[in-house]
C-alpha positions in Angstrom: -1.1 -2.5 17.5 -1.8 0.2 15.0 -2.8 1.1 11.5 -1.1 3.4 9.0 -3.7 6.0 8.0 -3.7 8.7 5.3 -6.4 10.8 3.7 -6.8 11.5 0.0 -9.2 13.7 -1.9 -10.9 12.2 -5.0 -9.8 14.4 -7.8 -10.9 14.8 -11.4 -7.9 12.7 -12.5 -9.3 9.8 -10.5 -12.8 9.7 -12.0 -14.5 8.4 -15.1 -17.3 10.1 -17.1 -19.9 9.1 -14.4 -17.9 11.0 -11.8 -16.8 7.9 -9.8 -13.3 6.6 -9.2 -12.2 4.5 -12.2 -11.0 1.3 -10.6 -7.3 1.4 -11.7 -7.0 4.7 -9.9 -7.8 2.9 -6.7 -4.8 0.7 -7.2 -2.6 3.8 -7.8 -4.0 5.2 -4.5 -3.1 1.9 -2.8 0.4 2.0 -4.2 0.7 5.6 -2.9 -0.4 4.4 0.5 2.2 1.6 0.6 4.9 4.1 -0.6 3.9 6.6 2.1 3.9 3.8 4.8 7.5 2.8 3.8 8.7 6.4 3.9 6.8 7.9 6.8 6.4 4.9 9.2 9.3 2.5 8.3 11.9 5.1 7.3 12.5 3.5 4.0 11.6 5.9 1.2 11.3 4.5 -2.3 13.7 7.1 -3.6 16.5 5.5 -1.6 15.3 1.9 -1.5 15.1 1.6 -5.2 18.8 2.3 -5.6 19.5 -1.3 -4.6 16.2 -2.9 -3.5 12.5 -3.0 -4.3 9.2 -4.1 -2.7 7.0 -5.4 -5.6 3.4 -6.5 -5.2 3.1 -10.2 -5.8 -0.5 -10.8 -4.9 -3.5 -8.5 -4.7 -7.0 -9.2 -3.6 -9.5 -6.3 -4.0 -13.2 -5.8 -3.2 -15.0 -2.7 -4.6 -17.7 -2.1 -2.0 -19.1 1.4 -2.9 -18.5 4.1 -5.4 -16.2 6.9 -4.5 -17.1 10.3 -6.0 -15.3 13.4 -7.1 -14.6 15.7 -4.2 -14.9 13.1 -1.5 -12.2 12.6 1.1 -11.1 9.0 1.5 -9.5 7.7 4.6 -7.0 5.0 3.6 -5.9 2.4 6.2 -3.2 -0.2 6.0 -2.1 -2.8 8.6 0.0 -6.0 8.7 -1.7 -9.3 8.6 1.4 -11.5 8.3 5.1 -10.8 8.3 7.4 -13.5 6.9 11.2 -13.6 6.4 11.1 -11.5 3.2 7.4 -10.8 2.6 4.5 -9.0 4.1 0.7 -9.5 3.7 -1.1 -6.2 4.5 -4.8 -5.5 4.8 -6.2 -2.3 3.5 -9.5 -0.4 3.6 -10.6 2.9 2.0 -13.5 4.6 3.8 -15.5 7.6 2.6 -16.7 10.5 4.8 -19.9 8.7 5.6 -17.8 5.8 7.1 -18.8 3.5 4.2 -16.1 1.2 2.9 -15.4 1.8 -0.7 -12.4 -0.5 -1.2 -10.9 -3.3 0.9 -8.5 -6.2 0.4 -5.1 -7.6 0.9 -1.7 -6.9 -0.8 1.3 -9.2 -0.6 4.7 -7.5 -0.9 8.2 -9.1 -1.2 11.4 -7.5 -0.2 13.9 -7.9 -3.1 17.5 -7.0 -4.0 18.6 -6.1 -7.5 21.6 -7.9 -8.9 24.5 -5.7 -9.7 23.5 -5.5 -13.4 20.0 -4.6 -12.4 18.6 -7.2 -14.8 17.2 -9.5 -12.1 15.9 -9.6 -8.6 16.0 -12.0 -5.7 14.0 -12.2 -2.5 16.0 -10.8 0.5 15.1 -11.1 4.2 14.1 -8.0 6.1 16.6 -6.8 8.7 15.6 -7.4 12.3 15.2 -3.6 12.7 12.8 -3.5 9.8 10.8 -6.5 11.1 10.3 -4.7 14.4 9.0 -1.6 12.7 6.7 -3.6 10.5 5.4 -5.6 13.5 4.2 -2.4 15.1 1.5 -2.4 12.4 0.2 -5.9 13.1 -3.4 -6.0 14.3 
């Protein structure tokens, strides 16, 4: 089907003293990619979703392949590997301008609902409409 693709410039805020992306910043970039996917492709912006629901990461597998440097433009790609009743496993890849993979892996996300007091969460199935949108990103 298709991938969700965004570009991001490596900024000073992302790098360490050596001028390469400090590894936790990659995870922030990944979270931004997931947030953009939900808003732009699935019509479920975090600003609205988080009033009653959430989509926490429950498992993350990351491979750091090459350094990403200050000023580079990274192409960030996300696709669906597996859709379950209330969870998704997505693959992701960040590629630099030379087409070298700098980061790849998998992220597992679970659709949850907050209880009325907002002091607990419970897995909640995706709606059929949401499942259809998500399926359009399966490879």
